C-alpha positions as CSV (number, residue, x, y, z in Angstrom):
1,M,22.5,-77.4,-23.5
2,Y,22.4,-80.5,-21.9
3,K,19.6,-81.7,-24.3
4,L,21.7,-80.6,-27.4
5,I,24.6,-82.4,-26.1
6,K,22.9,-85.8,-25.0
7,P,22.3,-87.2,-28.1
8,I,26.0,-87.1,-29.0
9,L,26.8,-88.4,-25.4
10,F,24.4,-91.1,-26.0
11,Q,26.4,-92.5,-29.2
12,F,29.2,-93.8,-27.0
13,D,29.6,-96.9,-24.3
14,P,27.8,-95.5,-21.0
15,E,30.7,-96.7,-18.9
16,N,33.3,-94.9,-21.4
17,I,31.1,-91.6,-21.6
18,H,30.7,-91.6,-17.6
19,H,34.8,-91.6,-17.5
20,L,35.2,-89.0,-20.0
21,V,32.6,-86.4,-18.7
22,T,33.4,-87.0,-15.1
23,G,37.1,-86.5,-15.9
24,G,36.4,-83.4,-18.0
25,L,34.4,-81.9,-15.1
26,R,37.4,-82.2,-12.9
27,R,39.7,-80.9,-15.2
28,A,37.3,-77.9,-16.0
29,N,36.6,-77.1,-12.5
30,R,40.3,-76.1,-12.3
31,V,40.3,-73.5,-14.6
32,W,39.3,-69.9,-12.8
33,G,35.6,-68.9,-12.4
34,V,34.4,-72.5,-13.7
35,R,33.0,-73.2,-10.4
36,S,31.4,-70.0,-10.0
37,L,29.7,-70.5,-13.0
38,L,28.2,-73.8,-12.1
39,K,27.1,-72.7,-8.5
40,S,25.3,-69.5,-10.1
41,S,23.8,-71.8,-12.9
42,F,22.6,-74.8,-10.8
43,Q,22.7,-74.1,-7.1
44,I,19.7,-72.9,-5.0
45,E,20.5,-71.6,-1.6
46,D,17.7,-71.1,0.5
47,K,17.0,-71.9,4.4
48,R,13.7,-73.3,3.3
49,L,15.1,-76.5,1.9
50,E,17.3,-77.2,4.7
51,R,16.5,-80.3,6.7
52,E,17.6,-81.8,9.9
53,V,17.6,-85.7,9.3
54,M,19.5,-88.2,11.6
55,G,21.2,-85.4,13.8
56,L,22.4,-84.1,10.7
57,K,21.9,-80.7,8.7
58,F,21.1,-81.0,5.2
59,K,21.2,-77.8,3.1
60,N,18.5,-79.4,0.9
61,P,16.9,-83.0,0.9
62,L,18.2,-83.9,-2.7
63,G,21.2,-86.2,-2.9
64,L,23.5,-88.0,-5.6
65,A,22.9,-91.8,-5.1
66,A,25.7,-94.4,-4.6
67,G,27.5,-95.5,-7.8
68,F,28.1,-92.2,-9.5
69,D,31.5,-91.6,-7.5
70,K,32.4,-95.1,-6.2
71,N,35.9,-94.0,-5.5
72,A,35.0,-90.5,-3.9
73,S,37.3,-88.9,-6.6
74,M,34.9,-85.9,-7.2
75,V,32.7,-85.1,-4.3
76,E,33.6,-81.5,-4.6
77,D,33.2,-81.3,-8.3
78,L,29.7,-82.6,-8.0
79,A,28.8,-80.7,-5.2
80,E,28.8,-77.6,-7.3
81,F,25.8,-78.8,-9.2
82,G,23.6,-78.1,-5.7
83,F,23.2,-81.7,-4.3
84,G,22.4,-81.4,-0.6
85,F,24.5,-84.7,0.1
86,I,26.5,-87.1,-1.7
87,E,26.8,-91.1,-1.1
88,V,30.2,-92.4,-2.5
89,G,30.8,-96.1,-3.3
90,T,29.9,-98.6,-2.9
91,V,33.4,-99.6,-1.8
92,T,34.8,-102.6,-0.5
93,P,37.7,-103.5,1.7
94,L,40.2,-104.7,-1.1
95,P,40.1,-103.0,-4.7
96,Q,38.4,-105.4,-7.2
97,P,37.9,-104.7,-11.0
98,G,34.2,-105.7,-10.8
99,N,32.6,-107.8,-14.0
100,D,33.4,-108.2,-17.4
101,K,33.0,-105.5,-19.8
102,P,30.4,-104.4,-21.4
103,R,28.2,-103.9,-18.0
104,M,26.4,-101.1,-18.4
105,F,23.6,-100.4,-21.1
106,R,21.3,-97.7,-21.8
107,L,17.6,-98.6,-22.5
108,P,16.3,-95.0,-24.2
109,S,12.8,-95.9,-25.2
110,D,12.3,-96.5,-21.3
111,D,14.7,-93.9,-19.8
112,A,16.2,-96.6,-18.0
113,L,19.8,-98.2,-17.6
114,I,20.8,-101.9,-16.6
115,N,24.1,-102.2,-14.9
116,R,25.9,-105.1,-13.7
117,M,29.0,-103.4,-12.5
118,G,29.7,-105.5,-9.5
119,F,31.1,-103.3,-6.9
120,N,34.2,-102.2,-9.2
121,N,36.3,-99.9,-7.1
122,Q,39.6,-99.2,-5.8
123,G,39.2,-100.2,-2.0
124,V,37.9,-98.5,1.0
125,D,41.7,-97.3,1.8
126,V,41.9,-95.0,-1.5
127,A,38.2,-93.6,-0.7
128,A,39.0,-92.9,3.0
129,D,42.4,-91.0,2.0
130,R,40.6,-88.9,-0.5
131,L,37.6,-87.7,1.8
132,K,40.0,-87.2,4.3
133,R,41.7,-84.2,2.2
134,I,38.5,-82.6,0.8
135,D,37.1,-79.5,1.9
136,K,33.6,-80.5,2.6
137,K,32.1,-77.1,2.7
138,G,29.2,-78.1,4.9
139,M,28.5,-81.1,2.4
140,I,27.1,-84.2,4.2
141,I,28.7,-87.5,2.9
142,G,27.4,-91.0,2.8
143,G,29.7,-94.0,2.6
144,N,28.0,-96.9,1.0
145,I,30.0,-100.2,1.9
146,G,29.8,-103.6,0.7
147,K,31.7,-107.1,0.8
148,N,34.1,-108.1,-1.8
149,K,33.0,-110.6,-4.6
150,H,35.0,-113.4,-3.1
151,T,34.2,-113.2,0.6
152,P,32.0,-116.2,1.4
153,N,28.6,-115.0,2.8
154,E,29.7,-116.4,6.4
155,D,32.5,-113.9,6.4
156,A,30.6,-111.0,5.2
157,V,30.2,-109.0,8.2
158,N,34.1,-108.7,8.6
159,D,34.2,-106.7,5.1
160,Y,31.3,-104.5,6.4
161,I,33.3,-103.6,9.6
162,K,36.6,-103.0,8.0
163,C,34.6,-100.6,5.5
164,F,33.1,-99.0,8.8
165,D,36.1,-98.7,10.5
166,R,38.0,-97.1,7.7
167,L,35.3,-95.0,6.7
168,F,34.3,-93.8,10.1
169,D,36.2,-90.6,10.8
170,V,35.4,-89.0,7.2
171,V,31.8,-89.9,6.4
172,D,28.8,-88.7,8.1
173,Y,26.2,-91.4,7.5
174,F,26.6,-95.1,6.5
175,V,24.8,-97.2,4.1
176,V,25.0,-101.1,4.2
177,N,24.4,-102.3,0.7
178,V,23.2,-106.2,0.7
179,S,20.7,-105.2,-1.9
180,S,22.9,-105.3,-5.5
181,P,22.2,-107.9,-7.9
182,N,25.6,-107.8,-9.3
183,T,27.6,-109.6,-6.5
184,P,26.8,-113.3,-6.5
185,G,24.6,-113.9,-3.6
186,L,24.7,-110.6,-1.8
187,R,20.9,-110.8,-1.6
188,E,21.1,-113.6,0.4
189,L,22.5,-111.3,3.2
190,Q,19.1,-109.6,3.1
191,E,17.7,-112.5,5.0
192,K,16.7,-112.2,8.7
193,E,19.3,-113.8,10.5
194,P,22.6,-112.8,8.7
195,L,21.1,-109.2,8.0
196,K,20.8,-108.8,11.8
197,N,24.0,-109.9,12.5
198,I,25.9,-107.6,10.3
199,L,23.5,-104.7,11.7
200,N,23.8,-105.5,15.1
201,T,28.0,-105.8,15.0
202,L,28.0,-102.4,13.1
203,Q,25.9,-101.0,15.9
204,Q,27.9,-102.2,18.7
205,R,31.1,-100.6,17.1
206,N,29.3,-97.5,16.4
207,R,28.2,-97.4,20.1
208,K,32.0,-97.5,21.2
209,N,32.9,-94.3,19.8
210,D,32.5,-91.3,21.3
211,I,30.0,-89.9,18.7
212,S,27.9,-92.5,16.2
213,R,27.1,-92.5,12.8
214,P,23.8,-93.1,11.5
215,I,23.7,-96.4,9.7
216,L,21.0,-97.2,6.8
217,L,19.9,-100.3,4.9
218,K,19.9,-100.0,1.3
219,I,17.0,-102.7,0.2
220,A,15.8,-104.1,-3.2
221,P,12.7,-103.2,-4.7
222,D,12.2,-106.9,-5.4
223,L,11.2,-107.5,-1.8
224,T,7.7,-108.8,-0.8
225,N,5.5,-107.2,1.9
226,S,6.4,-109.9,3.9
227,Q,10.0,-109.4,3.4
228,L,9.5,-105.7,3.9
229,D,7.7,-106.4,7.2
230,D,11.1,-108.4,8.3
231,I,13.1,-105.6,7.3
232,I,10.8,-103.0,9.5
233,E,11.3,-105.4,12.3
234,I,14.9,-105.6,12.0
235,V,15.3,-101.9,11.6
236,K,13.3,-101.2,14.8
237,E,15.4,-104.2,16.6
238,T,18.9,-103.1,15.6
239,K,18.0,-99.5,15.9
240,I,19.4,-98.3,13.0
241,A,18.6,-95.0,11.5
242,G,16.5,-96.2,8.6
243,V,16.6,-97.4,4.8
244,I,17.2,-96.3,1.6
245,A,14.5,-97.4,-0.9
246,T,15.6,-98.7,-3.4
247,N,18.2,-100.2,-5.2
248,T,18.0,-101.3,-8.9
249,T,15.5,-104.2,-9.9
250,L,15.7,-107.5,-11.5
251,S,12.2,-107.1,-13.2
252,R,12.0,-106.3,-16.9
253,D,8.4,-105.9,-16.6
254,G,6.8,-103.5,-19.2
255,L,9.8,-102.4,-21.0
256,T,9.7,-101.4,-24.7
257,A,13.4,-101.7,-25.4
258,P,14.7,-104.7,-27.9
259,E,14.9,-107.8,-26.6
260,I,18.7,-108.2,-26.6
261,L,18.4,-105.4,-24.0
262,K,16.0,-106.6,-22.1
263,N,17.9,-109.8,-21.7
264,E,21.2,-108.2,-20.5
265,S,21.8,-109.3,-16.8
266,G,22.1,-106.8,-14.2
267,G,19.8,-104.4,-12.1
268,L,17.4,-102.0,-14.1
269,S,17.1,-98.5,-13.1
270,G,15.4,-95.4,-14.0
271,K,11.7,-94.6,-14.9
272,P,10.5,-98.3,-15.0
273,L,11.4,-98.4,-11.0
274,T,9.7,-95.0,-10.3
275,K,6.1,-96.5,-9.5
276,R,7.6,-99.5,-7.4
277,S,10.3,-97.7,-5.4
278,T,7.5,-95.2,-4.1
279,E,5.1,-98.2,-3.2
280,V,8.2,-99.8,-1.1
281,I,8.6,-96.2,0.5
282,R,5.0,-95.7,1.2
283,Y,4.6,-99.3,2.8
284,L,7.6,-98.8,4.9
285,S,6.4,-95.4,6.3
286,E,3.0,-96.7,6.6
287,Q,3.6,-100.0,8.4
288,S,6.2,-98.6,10.5
289,G,4.1,-95.7,11.7
290,K,6.9,-93.5,10.4
291,S,9.2,-94.8,12.9
292,F,12.5,-94.3,11.0
293,V,14.1,-92.3,8.2
294,I,13.5,-93.4,4.7
295,I,15.8,-91.9,1.8
296,G,13.7,-92.6,-1.5
297,V,15.5,-93.4,-4.5
298,G,14.4,-94.9,-7.8
299,G,13.3,-93.4,-11.1
300,I,13.3,-90.0,-10.1
301,H,13.4,-88.0,-13.5
302,S,10.8,-85.0,-12.7
303,A,10.2,-82.6,-10.0
304,E,6.8,-84.4,-9.7
305,D,8.7,-87.8,-9.3
306,A,10.8,-86.4,-6.3
307,L,7.7,-85.0,-4.9
308,E,5.8,-88.2,-5.0
309,K,8.6,-89.9,-3.1
310,I,8.5,-87.3,-0.5
311,R,4.6,-87.4,0.1
312,A,5.2,-91.3,0.2
313,G,7.0,-90.8,3.4
314,A,10.6,-90.2,2.5
315,S,12.6,-87.7,4.3
316,L,15.3,-87.4,1.8
317,I,15.7,-88.4,-2.0
318,Q,18.2,-89.5,-4.2
319,I,18.9,-89.5,-8.2
320,Y,21.3,-91.1,-10.4
321,T,19.7,-92.6,-13.7
322,G,17.6,-89.3,-13.9
323,F,20.6,-87.3,-13.6
324,I,22.1,-89.1,-16.3
325,Y,18.8,-88.7,-18.6
326,E,17.8,-85.1,-17.6
327,G,21.1,-83.7,-16.8
328,P,22.4,-81.4,-14.0
329,G,19.1,-78.8,-14.5
330,L,16.9,-81.5,-12.7
331,I,18.2,-80.7,-9.4
332,K,17.2,-77.1,-9.5
333,K,13.9,-77.9,-11.0
334,I,13.2,-80.5,-7.9
335,L,14.4,-77.7,-5.4
336,K,12.7,-75.0,-7.1
337,S,9.5,-77.3,-6.9
338,L,10.0,-78.1,-3.0
339,L,10.2,-74.2,-2.6
340,T,6.5,-74.1,-4.0
341,L,4.8,-76.2,-1.3
342,T,4.7,-76.2,2.6
343,G,5.0,-78.8,4.7
344,L,7.4,-81.0,3.0
């Protein structure tokens, strides 16, 4: 079905059609019987798919990456497709409009997207209030947090604290996003000292609570091996739960899309990222001695792509661009493949 309607959807601006489709899904789910239909069509319930990671019980290891539901407005609707977990955000302390439109571009010949959204979101208070009201039904929810565009890097830690404190009671884990290429200067926070400051500060707040939340760091695929070694050292030193590998890339190597598209600024996601994100996962896993959790994301467009990331060392995996190009049927294909294997 999705293959039939995708050519029509792809005739429209990517951001506009995203809002049209997600809005339609929310309205459709209010109709009696639709949720049951989605559940029977897409979900796979099987104890063998369950994973216990970071002290959390996931009904399956496949999640939806941050960026799809920036404002936590459709967690319950997206859960019907069979995800094991959903990551909302990136959220910032204050609402912000993001970068000027157009800011998302399809590269169909490469099965890819370029986006320069710029952390457009309604602010952490809106997301927290929505998450407080939903029925999670066992769904694991992650909160992806960032800084506002106009917050200087020397004050960035305060933005992460605000988001952390506000979401603490309504999410199951946190993701510190310092790797988006679309907020000026943000990736400078991946450097050793500012990153340690942010993570240590959040961990100190974490320990003051009766319970603690796992904290993960989302990293760019463009880091060198030397920088990845620093990431391993930082994760071990700050004792955070692990890493999400990877965010979008600034590289345009190997693209077949027209030059006008390749020259668009922003982060590239999709199939061109498949190999590099898997390389980063494998490097982190091997060099760290599998000492922390890795969530693998980047270029998962098939069941085999997902399995490669798990074999490389990912405990859990996420999709985003593959969900857009392949449709919701991809979730079931991946989970079915996992069921055919042992030891994963």
